N, CA and C atoms of all chains as a GROMACS GRO file, in nm:
protein
  594
    1UNK      N    1  -0.830   0.800  -2.769
    1UNK     CA    2  -0.776   0.915  -2.844
    1UNK      C    3  -0.628   0.934  -2.812
    2UNK      N    4  -0.548   0.941  -2.918
    2UNK     CA    5  -0.404   0.964  -2.897
    2UNK      C    6  -0.373   1.112  -2.918
    3UNK      N    7  -0.256   1.152  -2.875
    3UNK     CA    8  -0.219   1.292  -2.899
    3UNK      C    9  -0.068   1.306  -2.915
    4UNK      N   10  -0.029   1.423  -2.968
    4UNK     CA   11   0.113   1.449  -2.994
    4UNK      C   12   0.171   1.554  -2.898
    5UNK      N   13   0.106   1.569  -2.783
    5UNK     CA   14   0.146   1.677  -2.691
    5UNK      C   15   0.294   1.668  -2.652
    6UNK      N   16   0.337   1.547  -2.614
    6UNK     CA   17   0.476   1.530  -2.569
    6UNK      C   18   0.574   1.569  -2.680
    7UNK      N   19   0.545   1.520  -2.799
    7UNK     CA   20   0.631   1.548  -2.915
    7UNK      C   21   0.634   1.699  -2.947
    8UNK      N   22   0.517   1.761  -2.944
    8UNK     CA   23   0.509   1.904  -2.975
    8UNK      C   24   0.571   1.991  -2.865
    9UNK      N   25   0.560   1.942  -2.744
    9UNK     CA   26   0.621   2.012  -2.632
    9UNK      C   27   0.773   2.013  -2.647
   10UNK      N   28   0.826   1.898  -2.688
   10UNK     CA   29   0.971   1.886  -2.709
   10UNK      C   30   1.013   1.977  -2.825
   11UNK      N   31   0.930   1.980  -2.929
   11UNK     CA   32   0.959   2.065  -3.047
   11UNK      C   33   0.971   2.213  -3.006
   12UNK      N   34   0.876   2.257  -2.921
   12UNK     CA   35   0.871   2.398  -2.880
   12UNK      C   36   0.950   2.426  -2.752
   13UNK      N   37   1.018   2.321  -2.705
   13UNK     CA   38   1.101   2.335  -2.584
   13UNK      C   39   1.020   2.384  -2.462
   14UNK      N   40   0.906   2.322  -2.443
   14UNK     CA   41   0.819   2.360  -2.332
   14UNK      C   42   0.819   2.248  -2.228
   15UNK      N   43   0.817   2.286  -2.102
   15UNK     CA   44   0.802   2.183  -1.998
   15UNK      C   45   0.652   2.161  -1.974
   16UNK      N   46   0.622   2.056  -1.900
   16UNK     CA   47   0.480   2.029  -1.866
   16UNK      C   48   0.423   2.146  -1.788
   17UNK      N   49   0.506   2.204  -1.702
   17UNK     CA   50   0.462   2.318  -1.620
   17UNK      C   51   0.432   2.441  -1.707
   18UNK      N   52   0.519   2.464  -1.807
   18UNK     CA   53   0.498   2.578  -1.898
   18UNK      C   54   0.365   2.563  -1.971
   19UNK      N   55   0.342   2.441  -2.024
   19UNK     CA   56   0.219   2.418  -2.100
   19UNK      C   57   0.096   2.430  -2.009
   20UNK      N   58   0.109   2.375  -1.888
   20UNK     CA   59  -0.003   2.383  -1.792
   20UNK      C   60  -0.038   2.529  -1.763
   21UNK      N   61   0.064   2.612  -1.747
   21UNK     CA   62   0.039   2.755  -1.720
   21UNK      C   63  -0.028   2.823  -1.839
   22UNK      N   64   0.018   2.787  -1.958
   22UNK     CA   65  -0.036   2.851  -2.079
   22UNK      C   66  -0.183   2.818  -2.101
   23UNK      N   67  -0.224   2.696  -2.065
   23UNK     CA   68  -0.364   2.657  -2.089
   23UNK      C   69  -0.446   2.658  -1.959
   24UNK      N   70  -0.386   2.708  -1.852
   24UNK     CA   71  -0.453   2.725  -1.723
   24UNK      C   72  -0.512   2.594  -1.666
   25UNK      N   73  -0.428   2.492  -1.661
   25UNK     CA   74  -0.466   2.367  -1.594
   25UNK      C   75  -0.353   2.327  -1.499
   26UNK      N   76  -0.379   2.224  -1.418
   26UNK     CA   77  -0.276   2.175  -1.328
   26UNK      C   78  -0.177   2.089  -1.408
   27UNK      N   79  -0.054   2.081  -1.360
   27UNK     CA   80   0.049   2.002  -1.431
   27UNK      C   81   0.007   1.856  -1.444
   28UNK      N   82  -0.060   1.810  -1.341
   28UNK     CA   83  -0.112   1.672  -1.337
   28UNK      C   84  -0.200   1.641  -1.460
   29UNK      N   85  -0.277   1.739  -1.504
   29UNK     CA   86  -0.366   1.719  -1.618
   29UNK      C   87  -0.285   1.696  -1.746
   30UNK      N   88  -0.175   1.769  -1.759
   30UNK     CA   89  -0.088   1.750  -1.876
   30UNK      C   90  -0.027   1.609  -1.872
   31UNK      N   91   0.011   1.564  -1.752
   31UNK     CA   92   0.068   1.429  -1.736
   31UNK      C   93  -0.035   1.325  -1.782
   32UNK      N   94  -0.158   1.338  -1.736
   32UNK     CA   95  -0.265   1.244  -1.773
   32UNK      C   96  -0.293   1.249  -1.923
   33UNK      N   97  -0.288   1.369  -1.980
   33UNK     CA   98  -0.313   1.384  -2.125
   33UNK      C   99  -0.204   1.314  -2.205
   34UNK      N  100  -0.079   1.337  -2.166
   34UNK     CA  101   0.033   1.277  -2.239
   34UNK      C  102   0.032   1.125  -2.231
   35UNK      N  103  -0.016   1.074  -2.120
   35UNK     CA  104  -0.024   0.928  -2.104
   35UNK      C  105  -0.147   0.872  -2.176
   36UNK      N  106  -0.231   0.959  -2.226
   36UNK     CA  107  -0.353   0.916  -2.296
   36UNK      C  108  -0.460   0.865  -2.201
   37UNK      N  109  -0.450   0.904  -2.075
   37UNK     CA  110  -0.546   0.855  -1.976
   37UNK      C  111  -0.667   0.946  -1.964
   38UNK      N  112  -0.659   1.065  -2.022
   38UNK     CA  113  -0.768   1.160  -2.008
   38UNK      C  114  -0.799   1.225  -2.142
   39UNK      N  115  -0.927   1.229  -2.178
   39UNK     CA  116  -0.970   1.297  -2.299
   39UNK      C  117  -1.014   1.438  -2.263
   40UNK      N  118  -0.945   1.539  -2.316
   40UNK     CA  119  -0.976   1.676  -2.271
   40UNK      C  120  -1.109   1.727  -2.326
   41UNK      N  121  -1.158   1.834  -2.264
   41UNK     CA  122  -1.278   1.899  -2.316
   41UNK      C  123  -1.240   1.966  -2.448
   42UNK      N  124  -1.340   2.003  -2.524
   42UNK     CA  125  -1.314   2.068  -2.654
   42UNK      C  126  -1.235   2.198  -2.634
   43UNK      N  127  -1.270   2.270  -2.527
   43UNK     CA  128  -1.202   2.398  -2.499
   43UNK      C  129  -1.053   2.376  -2.470
   44UNK      N  130  -1.025   2.276  -2.385
   44UNK     CA  131  -0.885   2.250  -2.350
   44UNK      C  132  -0.808   2.201  -2.472
   45UNK      N  133  -0.872   2.114  -2.552
   45UNK     CA  134  -0.806   2.065  -2.674
   45UNK      C  135  -0.775   2.183  -2.767
   46UNK      N  136  -0.870   2.275  -2.778
   46UNK     CA  137  -0.851   2.393  -2.863
   46UNK      C  138  -0.737   2.479  -2.809
   47UNK      N  139  -0.738   2.502  -2.678
   47UNK     CA  140  -0.632   2.586  -2.615
   47UNK      C  141  -0.493   2.525  -2.636
   48UNK      N  142  -0.485   2.393  -2.622
   48UNK     CA  143  -0.355   2.326  -2.640
   48UNK      C  144  -0.309   2.339  -2.786
   49UNK      N  145  -0.403   2.317  -2.877
   49UNK     CA  146  -0.370   2.329  -3.020
   49UNK      C  147  -0.323   2.471  -3.052
   50UNK      N  148  -0.386   2.569  -2.988
   50UNK     CA  149  -0.349   2.710  -3.009
   50UNK      C  150  -0.206   2.738  -2.962
   51UNK      N  151  -0.167   2.674  -2.851
   51UNK     CA  152  -0.031   2.694  -2.798
   51UNK      C  153   0.072   2.648  -2.903
   52UNK      N  154   0.040   2.535  -2.969
   52UNK     CA  155   0.133   2.481  -3.069
   52UNK      C  156   0.109   2.537  -3.209
   53UNK      N  157   0.014   2.632  -3.219
   53UNK     CA  158  -0.022   2.696  -3.348
   53UNK      C  159  -0.062   2.593  -3.453
   54UNK      N  160  -0.144   2.497  -3.409
   54UNK     CA  161  -0.192   2.391  -3.498
   54UNK      C  162  -0.344   2.377  -3.483
   55UNK      N  163  -0.403   2.298  -3.571
   55UNK     CA  164  -0.546   2.266  -3.555
   55UNK      C  165  -0.561   2.151  -3.457
   56UNK      N  166  -0.682   2.138  -3.401
   56UNK     CA  167  -0.705   2.032  -3.302
   56UNK      C  168  -0.670   1.894  -3.359
   57UNK      N  169  -0.713   1.868  -3.482
   57UNK     CA  170  -0.691   1.734  -3.539
   57UNK      C  171  -0.544   1.704  -3.568
   58UNK      N  172  -0.460   1.808  -3.564
   58UNK     CA  173  -0.316   1.786  -3.582
   58UNK      C  174  -0.248   1.749  -3.450
   59UNK      N  175  -0.317   1.779  -3.342
   59UNK     CA  176  -0.262   1.747  -3.209
   59UNK      C  177  -0.325   1.620  -3.153
   60UNK      N  178  -0.457   1.611  -3.169
   60UNK     CA  179  -0.530   1.496  -3.115
   60UNK      C  180  -0.574   1.404  -3.229
   61UNK      N  181  -0.540   1.277  -3.213
   61UNK     CA  182  -0.572   1.180  -3.318
   61UNK      C  183  -0.681   1.086  -3.267
   62UNK      N  184  -0.796   1.090  -3.331
   62UNK     CA  185  -0.906   1.004  -3.289
   62UNK      C  186  -0.881   0.861  -3.336
   63UNK      N  187  -0.924   0.765  -3.256
   63UNK     CA  188  -0.896   0.623  -3.283
   63UNK      C  189  -0.945   0.579  -3.421
   64UNK      N  190  -1.054   0.635  -3.468
   64UNK     CA  191  -1.111   0.595  -3.597
   64UNK      C  192  -1.036   0.647  -3.716
   65UNK      N  193  -0.951   0.749  -3.698
   65UNK     CA  194  -0.880   0.812  -3.810
   65UNK      C  195  -0.762   0.728  -3.859
   66UNK      N  196  -0.208   3.183  -0.340
   66UNK     CA  197  -0.335   3.165  -0.272
   66UNK      C  198  -0.394   3.302  -0.241
   67UNK      N  199  -0.526   3.313  -0.265
   67UNK     CA  200  -0.589   3.440  -0.234
   67UNK      C  201  -0.585   3.459  -0.082
   68UNK      N  202  -0.580   3.587  -0.040
   68UNK     CA  203  -0.573   3.617   0.104
   68UNK      C  204  -0.691   3.560   0.181
   69UNK      N  205  -0.811   3.562   0.118
   69UNK     CA  206  -0.931   3.512   0.186
   69UNK      C  207  -0.918   3.364   0.217
   70UNK      N  208  -0.860   3.287   0.123
   70UNK     CA  209  -0.842   3.143   0.145
   70UNK      C  210  -0.740   3.117   0.254
   71UNK      N  211  -0.634   3.198   0.253
   71UNK     CA  212  -0.530   3.184   0.355
   71UNK      C  213  -0.588   3.214   0.493
   72UNK      N  214  -0.667   3.320   0.500
   72UNK     CA  215  -0.730   3.357   0.628
   72UNK      C  216  -0.822   3.245   0.674
   73UNK      N  217  -0.899   3.189   0.578
   73UNK     CA  218  -0.992   3.080   0.611
   73UNK      C  219  -0.916   2.959   0.665
   74UNK      N  220  -0.801   2.927   0.601
   74UNK     CA  221  -0.720   2.813   0.642
   74UNK      C  222  -0.670   2.831   0.786
   75UNK      N  223  -0.613   2.948   0.814
   75UNK     CA  224  -0.558   2.973   0.948
   75UNK      C  225  -0.669   2.982   1.053
   76UNK      N  226  -0.784   3.042   1.013
   76UNK     CA  227  -0.896   3.051   1.106
   76UNK      C  228  -0.946   2.911   1.142
   77UNK      N  229  -0.955   2.823   1.040
   77UNK     CA  230  -1.000   2.685   1.063
   77UNK      C  231  -0.908   2.614   1.161
   78UNK      N  232  -0.776   2.633   1.143
   78UNK     CA  233  -0.679   2.568   1.232
   78UNK      C  234  -0.696   2.618   1.376
   79UNK      N  235  -0.711   2.750   1.390
   79UNK     CA  236  -0.727   2.808   1.524
   79UNK      C  237  -0.856   2.757   1.589
   80UNK      N  238  -0.967   2.753   1.511
   80UNK     CA  239  -1.096   2.706   1.566
   80UNK      C  240  -1.084   2.559   1.606
   81UNK      N  241  -1.020   2.478   1.519
   81UNK     CA  242  -1.006   2.335   1.548
   81UNK      C  243  -0.923   2.314   1.676
   82UNK      N  244  -0.815   2.391   1.690
   82UNK     CA  245  -0.731   2.378   1.809
   82UNK      C  246  -0.807   2.423   1.934
   83UNK      N  247  -0.886   2.529   1.919
   83UNK     CA  248  -0.964   2.580   2.033
   83UNK      C  249  -1.067   2.476   2.077
   84UNK      N  250  -1.136   2.414   1.978
   84UNK     CA  251  -1.236   2.311   2.011
   84UNK      C  252  -1.170   2.192   2.081
   85UNK      N  253  -1.054   2.152   2.027
   85UNK     CA  254  -0.984   2.037   2.088
   85UNK      C  255  -0.931   2.070   2.227
   86UNK      N  256  -0.891   2.194   2.244
   86UNK     CA  257  -0.846   2.239   2.376
   86UNK      C  258  -0.960   2.231   2.476
   87UNK      N  259  -1.077   2.277   2.432
   87UNK     CA  260  -1.196   2.274   2.518
   87UNK      C  261  -1.234   2.130   2.552
   88UNK      N  262  -1.236   2.043   2.450
   88UNK     CA  263  -1.272   1.901   2.472
   88UNK      C  264  -1.171   1.835   2.567
   89UNK      N  265  -1.041   1.866   2.544
   89UNK     CA  266  -0.936   1.806   2.628
   89UNK      C  267  -0.953   1.847   2.774
   90UNK      N  268  -0.988   1.976   2.796
   90UNK     CA  269  -1.009   2.024   2.934
   90UNK      C  270  -1.131   1.955   2.996
   91UNK      N  271  -1.238   1.945   2.915
   91UNK     CA  272  -1.363   1.886   2.964
   91UNK      C  273  -1.347   1.737   2.999
   92UNK      N  274  -1.281   1.665   2.905
   92UNK     CA  275  -1.271   1.520   2.920
   92UNK      C  276  -1.149   1.473   2.998
   93UNK      N  277  -1.046   1.556   2.999
   93UNK     CA  278  -0.923   1.518   3.069
   93UNK      C  279  -0.859   1.397   3.004
   94UNK      N  280  -0.818   1.300   3.084
   94UNK     CA  281  -0.749   1.183   3.031
   94UNK      C  282  -0.843   1.087   2.959
   95UNK      N  283  -0.978   1.102   2.980
   95UNK     CA  284  -1.075   1.014   2.913
   95UNK      C  285  -1.071   1.029   2.761
   96UNK      N  286  -1.018   1.142   2.716
   96UNK     CA  287  -1.011   1.169   2.571
   96UNK      C  288  -0.926   1.064   2.500
   97UNK      N  289  -0.824   1.015   2.571
   97UNK     CA  290  -0.731   0.922   2.509
   97UNK      C  291  -0.760   0.777   2.542
   98UNK      N  292  -0.891   0.746   2.550
   98UNK     CA  293  -0.932   0.609   2.578
   98UNK      C  294  -1.039   0.567   2.479
   99UNK      N  295  -1.037   0.438   2.444
   99UNK     CA  296  -1.143   0.379   2.363
   99UNK      C  297  -1.168   0.446   2.229
  100UNK      N  298  -1.296   0.459   2.193
  100UNK     CA  299  -1.336   0.511   2.062
  100UNK      C  300  -1.291   0.657   2.044
  101UNK      N  301  -1.294   0.736   2.151
  101UNK     CA  302  -1.254   0.876   2.142
  101UNK      C  303  -1.111   0.891   2.092
  102UNK      N  304  -1.026   0.796   2.131
  102UNK     CA  305  -0.887   0.800   2.086
  102UNK      C  306  -0.880   0.786   1.934
  103UNK      N  307  -0.958   0.688   1.880
  103UNK     CA  308  -0.958   0.666   1.734
  103UNK      C  309  -1.012   0.788   1.661
  104UNK      N  310  -1.118   0.847   1.716
  104UNK     CA  311  -1.176   0.969   1.655
  104UNK      C  312  -1.073   1.081   1.657
  105UNK      N  313  -1.002   1.094   1.769
  105UNK     CA  314  -0.899   1.198   1.783
  105UNK      C  315  -0.789   1.176   1.678
  106UNK      N  316  -0.745   1.051   1.665
  106UNK     CA  317  -0.638   1.020   1.567
  106UNK      C  318  -0.685   1.052   1.425
  107UNK      N  319  -0.812   1.012   1.396
  107UNK     CA  320  -0.868   1.037   1.262
  107UNK      C  321  -0.873   1.186   1.231
  108UNK      N  322  -0.913   1.266   1.330
  108UNK     CA  323  -0.920   1.412   1.310
  108UNK      C  324  -0.780   1.468   1.285
  109UNK      N  325  -0.683   1.421   1.363
  109UNK     CA  326  -0.546   1.471   1.346
  109UNK      C  327  -0.492   1.433   1.208
  110UNK      N  328  -0.517   1.306   1.166
  110UNK     CA  329  -0.468   1.259   1.034
  110UNK      C  330  -0.532   1.341   0.922
  111UNK      N  331  -0.667   1.352   0.925
  111UNK     CA  332  -0.737   1.425   0.819
  111UNK      C  333  -0.699   1.573   0.820
  112UNK      N  334  -0.685   1.630   0.939
  112UNK     CA  335  -0.644   1.770   0.950
  112UNK      C  336  -0.506   1.793   0.893
  113UNK      N  337  -0.414   1.700   0.922
  113UNK     CA  338  -0.278   1.712   0.869
  113UNK      C  339  -0.276   1.702   0.717
  114UNK      N  340  -0.353   1.604   0.664
  114UNK     CA  341  -0.361   1.588   0.518
  114UNK      C  342  -0.414   1.716   0.454
  115UNK      N  343  -0.523   1.771   0.511
  115UNK     CA  344  -0.582   1.893   0.456
  115UNK      C  345  -0.483   2.009   0.460
  116UNK      N  346  -0.406   2.017   0.570
  116UNK     CA  347  -0.309   2.125   0.584
  116UNK      C  348  -0.196   2.112   0.482
  117UNK      N  349  -0.145   1.990   0.465
  117UNK     CA  350  -0.036   1.966   0.370
  117UNK      C  351  -0.083   1.998   0.227
  118UNK      N  352  -0.206   1.953   0.196
  118UNK     CA  353  -0.262   1.979   0.063
  118UNK      C  354  -0.280   2.130   0.040
  119UNK      N  355  -0.322   2.201   0.143
  119UNK     CA  356  -0.341   2.346   0.130
  119UNK      C  357  -0.207   2.415   0.102
  120UNK      N  358  -0.103   2.368   0.170
  120UNK     CA  359   0.031   2.425   0.148
  120UNK      C  360   0.080   2.397   0.006
  121UNK      N  361   0.051   2.273  -0.041
  121UNK     CA  362   0.093   2.233  -0.177
  121UNK      C  363   0.021   2.320  -0.281
  122UNK      N  364  -0.108   2.340  -0.260
  122UNK     CA  365  -0.187   2.423  -0.352
  122UNK      C  366  -0.139   2.568  -0.348
  123UNK      N  367  -0.101   2.613  -0.231
  123UNK     CA  368  -0.050   2.749  -0.215
  123UNK      C  369   0.075   2.767  -0.302
  124UNK      N  370   0.163   2.666  -0.294
  124UNK     CA  371   0.288   2.670  -0.371
  124UNK      C  372   0.257   2.669  -0.522
  125UNK      N  373   0.162   2.582  -0.561
  125UNK     CA  374   0.126   2.573  -0.703
  125UNK      C  375   0.064   2.703  -0.754
  126UNK      N  376  -0.018   2.766  -0.671
  126UNK     CA  377  -0.080   2.891  -0.711
  126UNK      C  378   0.024   3.002  -0.726
  127UNK      N  379   0.125   2.995  -0.642
  127UNK     CA  380   0.234   3.094  -0.654
  127UNK      C  381   0.309   3.074  -0.786
  128UNK      N  382   0.311   2.949  -0.834
  128UNK     CA  383   0.377   2.919  -0.962
  128UNK      C  384   0.288   2.957  -1.081
  129UNK      N  385   0.166   2.999  -1.052
  129UNK     CA  386   0.075   3.042  -1.159
  129UNK      C  387  -0.020   2.934  -1.207
  130UNK      N  388  -0.032   2.825  -1.132
  130UNK     CA  389  -0.122   2.717  -1.171
  130UNK      C  390  -0.256   2.730  -1.099
  131UNK      N  391  -0.364   2.686  -1.162
  131UNK     CA  392  -0.494   2.697  -1.094
  131UNK      C  393  -0.510   2.593  -0.983
  132UNK      N  394  -0.592   2.624  -0.884
  132UNK     CA  395  -0.616   2.530  -0.774
  132UNK      C  396  -0.697   2.411  -0.823
  133UNK      N  397  -0.784   2.436  -0.918
  133UNK     CA  398  -0.871   2.330  -0.973
  133UNK      C  399  -0.878   2.345  -1.124
  134UNK      N  400  -0.901   2.233  -1.192
  134UNK     CA  401  -0.925   2.239  -1.336
  134UNK      C  402  -1.026   2.130  -1.372
  135UNK      N  403  -1.047   2.109  -1.504
  135UNK     CA  404  -1.154   2.015  -1.543
  135UNK      C  405  -1.127   1.871  -1.496
  136UNK      N  406  -1.000   1.828  -1.497
  136UNK     CA  407  -0.971   1.691  -1.454
  136UNK      C  408  -0.988   1.676  -1.303
  137UNK      N  409  -0.938   1.773  -1.227
  137UNK     CA  410  -0.951   1.762  -1.080
  137UNK      C  411  -1.098   1.768  -1.039
  138UNK      N  412  -1.177   1.849  -1.112
  138UNK     CA  413  -1.322   1.855  -1.081
  138UNK      C  414  -1.390   1.722  -1.114
  139UNK      N  415  -1.352   1.663  -1.228
  139UNK     CA  416  -1.411   1.534  -1.268
  139UNK      C  417  -1.382   1.426  -1.163
  140UNK      N  418  -1.256   1.423  -1.117
  140UNK     CA  419  -1.216   1.326  -1.014
  140UNK      C  420  -1.294   1.351  -0.885
  141UNK      N  421  -1.309   1.478  -0.852
  141UNK     CA  422  -1.381   1.515  -0.729
  141UNK      C  423  -1.528   1.472  -0.737
  142UNK      N  424  -1.592   1.493  -0.852
  142UNK     CA  425  -1.733   1.456  -0.868
  142UNK      C  426  -1.750   1.304  -0.859
  143UNK      N  427  -1.659   1.230  -0.925
  143UNK     CA  428  -1.666   1.083  -0.921
  143UNK      C  429  -1.648   1.033  -0.778
  144UNK      N  430  -1.548   1.092  -0.708
  144UNK     CA  431  -1.522   1.052  -0.570
  144UNK      C  432  -1.641   1.087  -0.482
  145UNK      N  433  -1.703   1.201  -0.507
  145UNK     CA  434  -1.820   1.244  -0.430
  145UNK      C  435  -1.935   1.147  -0.445
  146UNK      N  436  -1.959   1.103  -0.569
  146UNK     CA  437  -2.068   1.008  -0.596
  146UNK      C  438  -2.042   0.875  -0.524
  147UNK      N  439  -1.918   0.824  -0.538
  147UNK     CA  440  -1.884   0.696  -0.474
  147UNK      C  441  -1.890   0.706  -0.322
  148UNK      N  442  -1.844   0.820  -0.269
  148UNK     CA  443  -1.849   0.840  -0.124
  148UNK      C  444  -1.993   0.841  -0.075
  149UNK      N  445  -2.080   0.906  -0.151
  149UNK     CA  446  -2.222   0.913  -0.113
  149UNK      C  447  -2.282   0.772  -0.108
  150UNK      N  448  -2.255   0.693  -0.210
  150UNK     CA  449  -2.309   0.556  -0.216
  150UNK      C  450  -2.253   0.472  -0.100
  151UNK      N  451  -2.121   0.480  -0.080
  151UNK     CA  452  -2.057   0.402   0.027
  151UNK      C  453  -2.105   0.447   0.164
  152UNK      N  454  -2.121   0.578   0.180
  152UNK     CA  455  -2.163   0.632   0.310
  152UNK      C  456  -2.303   0.583   0.348
  153UNK      N  457  -2.390   0.565   0.249
  153UNK     CA  458  -2.525   0.517   0.279
  153UNK      C  459  -2.518   0.380   0.347
  154UNK      N  460  -2.434   0.291   0.293
  154UNK     CA  461  -2.417   0.158   0.354
  154UNK      C  462  -2.350   0.169   0.490
  155UNK      N  463  -2.252   0.262   0.497
  155UNK     CA  464  -2.181   0.280   0.623
  155UNK      C  465  -2.277   0.324   0.735
  156UNK      N  466  -2.365   0.420   0.703
  156UNK     CA  467  -2.463   0.467   0.804
  156UNK      C  468  -2.559   0.356   0.842
  157UNK      N  469  -2.594   0.272   0.744
  157UNK     CA  470  -2.682   0.158   0.773
  157UNK      C  471  -2.617   0.066   0.878
  158UNK      N  472  -2.487   0.037   0.854
  158UNK     CA  473  -2.414  -0.048   0.949
  158UNK      C  474  -2.400   0.020   1.085
  159UNK      N  475  -2.375   0.151   1.081
  159UNK     CA  476  -2.360   0.224   1.208
  159UNK      C  477  -2.489   0.214   1.289
  160UNK      N  478  -2.604   0.230   1.223
  160UNK     CA  479  -2.731   0.222   1.296
  160UNK      C  480  -2.763   0.080   1.342
  161UNK      N  481  -2.720  -0.018   1.262
  161UNK     CA  482  -2.740  -0.158   1.305
  161UNK      C  483  -2.660  -0.185   1.434
  162UNK      N  484  -2.536  -0.134   1.435
  162UNK     CA  485  -2.447  -0.159   1.550
  162UNK      C  486  -2.439  -0.039   1.645
  163UNK      N  487  -2.548   0.036   1.654
  163UNK     CA  488  -2.545   0.158   1.736
  163UNK      C  489  -2.522   0.130   1.885
  164UNK      N  490  -2.555   0.008   1.928
  164UNK     CA  491  -2.534  -0.027   2.070
  164UNK      C  492  -2.386  -0.036   2.107
  165UNK      N  493  -2.304  -0.054   2.004
  165UNK     CA  494  -2.159  -0.068   2.029
  165UNK      C  495  -2.094   0.067   2.062
  166UNK      N  496  -2.164   0.178   2.032
  166UNK     CA  497  -2.105   0.310   2.056
  166UNK      C  498  -2.138   0.359   2.198
  167UNK      N  499  -2.041   0.426   2.262
  167UNK     CA  500  -2.065   0.471   2.400
  167UNK      C  501  -2.173   0.579   2.411
  168UNK      N  502  -2.181   0.667   2.308
  168UNK     CA  503  -2.284   0.772   2.310
  168UNK      C  504  -2.316   0.817   2.167
  169UNK      N  505  -2.421   0.896   2.154
  169UNK     CA  506  -2.467   0.941   2.021
  169UNK      C  507  -2.362   1.031   1.954
  170UNK      N  508  -2.296   1.115   2.034
  170UNK     CA  509  -2.196   1.207   1.978
  170UNK      C  510  -2.081   1.130   1.910
  171UNK      N  511  -2.036   1.024   1.977
  171UNK     CA  512  -1.927   0.943   1.919
  171UNK      C  513  -1.974   0.875   1.791
  172UNK      N  514  -2.100   0.830   1.791
  172UNK     CA  515  -2.154   0.761   1.674
  172UNK      C  516  -2.162   0.857   1.554
  173UNK      N  517  -2.221   0.974   1.578
  173UNK     CA  518  -2.236   1.070   1.468
  173UNK      C  519  -2.101   1.127   1.425
  174UNK      N  520  -2.019   1.164   1.523
  174UNK     CA  521  -1.886   1.218   1.493
  174UNK      C  522  -1.801   1.118   1.416
  175UNK      N  523  -1.804   0.994   1.464
  175UNK     CA  524  -1.728   0.887   1.396
  175UNK      C  525  -1.778   0.866   1.254
  176UNK      N  526  -1.909   0.868   1.235
  176UNK     CA  527  -1.968   0.850   1.102
  176UNK      C  528  -1.928   0.960   1.006
  177UNK      N  529  -1.932   1.083   1.054
  177UNK     CA  530  -1.894   1.198   0.969
  177UNK      C  531  -1.745   1.190   0.932
  178UNK      N  532  -1.664   1.155   1.030
  178UNK     CA  533  -1.520   1.143   1.003
  178UNK      C  534  -1.489   1.028   0.908
  179UNK      N  535  -1.564   0.918   0.924
  179UNK     CA  536  -1.543   0.805   0.832
  179UNK      C  537  -1.580   0.843   0.689
  180UNK      N  538  -1.687   0.922   0.675
  180UNK     CA  539  -1.727   0.970   0.541
  180UNK      C  540  -1.613   1.050   0.479
  181UNK      N  541  -1.550   1.137   0.560
  181UNK     CA  542  -1.438   1.218   0.511
  181UNK      C  543  -1.321   1.128   0.470
  182UNK      N  544  -1.297   1.024   0.550
  182UNK     CA  545  -1.188   0.931   0.520
  182UNK      C  546  -1.219   0.853   0.391
  183UNK      N  547  -1.345   0.810   0.375
  183UNK     CA  548  -1.386   0.738   0.253
  183UNK      C  549  -1.366   0.828   0.132
  184UNK      N  550  -1.403   0.955   0.144
  184UNK     CA  551  -1.386   1.050   0.032
  184UNK      C  552  -1.239   1.062  -0.007
  185UNK      N  553  -1.153   1.073   0.094
  185UNK     CA  554  -1.010   1.088   0.068
  185UNK      C  555  -0.955   0.962   0.000
  186UNK      N  556  -0.989   0.844   0.053
  186UNK     CA  557  -0.939   0.718  -0.004
  186UNK      C  558  -0.991   0.700  -0.148
  187UNK      N  559  -1.121   0.728  -0.168
  187UNK     CA  560  -1.181   0.713  -0.300
  187UNK      C  561  -1.113   0.806  -0.402
  188UNK      N  562  -1.089   0.930  -0.359
  188UNK     CA  563  -1.026   1.028  -0.448
  188UNK      C  564  -0.886   0.982  -0.491
  189UNK      N  565  -0.809   0.935  -0.394
  189UNK     CA  566  -0.673   0.888  -0.424
  189UNK      C  567  -0.680   0.767  -0.517
  190UNK      N  568  -0.775   0.676  -0.489
  190UNK     CA  569  -0.789   0.554  -0.569
  190UNK      C  570  -0.832   0.587  -0.713
  191UNK      N  571  -0.927   0.678  -0.730
  191UNK     CA  572  -0.973   0.717  -0.864
  191UNK      C  573  -0.858   0.780  -0.942
  192UNK      N  574  -0.784   0.868  -0.874
  192UNK     CA  575  -0.672   0.936  -0.940
  192UNK      C  576  -0.569   0.834  -0.989
  193UNK      N  577  -0.545   0.733  -0.908
  193UNK     CA  578  -0.445   0.632  -0.941
  193UNK      C  579  -0.489   0.545  -1.060
  194UNK      N  580  -0.619   0.511  -1.059
  194UNK     CA  581  -0.668   0.421  -1.164
  194UNK      C  582  -0.728   0.494  -1.284
  195UNK      N  583  -0.731   0.627  -1.279
  195UNK     CA  584  -0.800   0.703  -1.383
  195UNK      C  585  -0.743   0.672  -1.521
  196UNK      N  586  -0.831   0.626  -1.609
  196UNK     CA  587  -0.790   0.597  -1.746
  196UNK      C  588  -0.913   0.596  -1.835
  197UNK      N  589  -0.920   0.689  -1.929
  197UNK     CA  590  -1.036   0.699  -2.017
  197UNK      C  591  -1.015   0.625  -2.150
  198UNK      N  592  -0.911   0.543  -2.157
  198UNK     CA  593  -0.882   0.471  -2.282
  198UNK      C  594  -0.998   0.381  -2.320
   0.00000   0.00000   0.00000
């Protein structure tokens, strides 16, 4: 699963730490997500999408799509 | 860091130092010989790692970050499972070579400390190689 977190973070001028605080995870988790090494839970994916005011499928791109 | 966790951390350090003080008085210079020396070094290393990690978490919590989240829990569970499996073989070897230990306390203490060391190494290794691609 790919994602646009890094791109959206740059768009909204957010640091990894800012995003981590907003979605209540450790900064390390954001690093792993951006590298595509970790697939988040549905709740975390939803929370991240909410931060960027987008739908989940606009932030996370499934391999089959 | 919540006050209760901070109190627990400092209490643990004081208890550990008190126990080591007692052992040092009881054993004298024998503490720094043979297997006891390795156990002592292992305790100091693991204690230092735990203390540094607690300080790091304290700093992160002050920044408003959680101490644990879904990824850290996942890594912890995976490391726990692997440590359990590895520890079973380790205890088997310890019991096979039980004659090599000077006493039962050193054997059990060493085994428990090795389990802690295996958990730490496994956790670091999983974190490094973690990739769900």
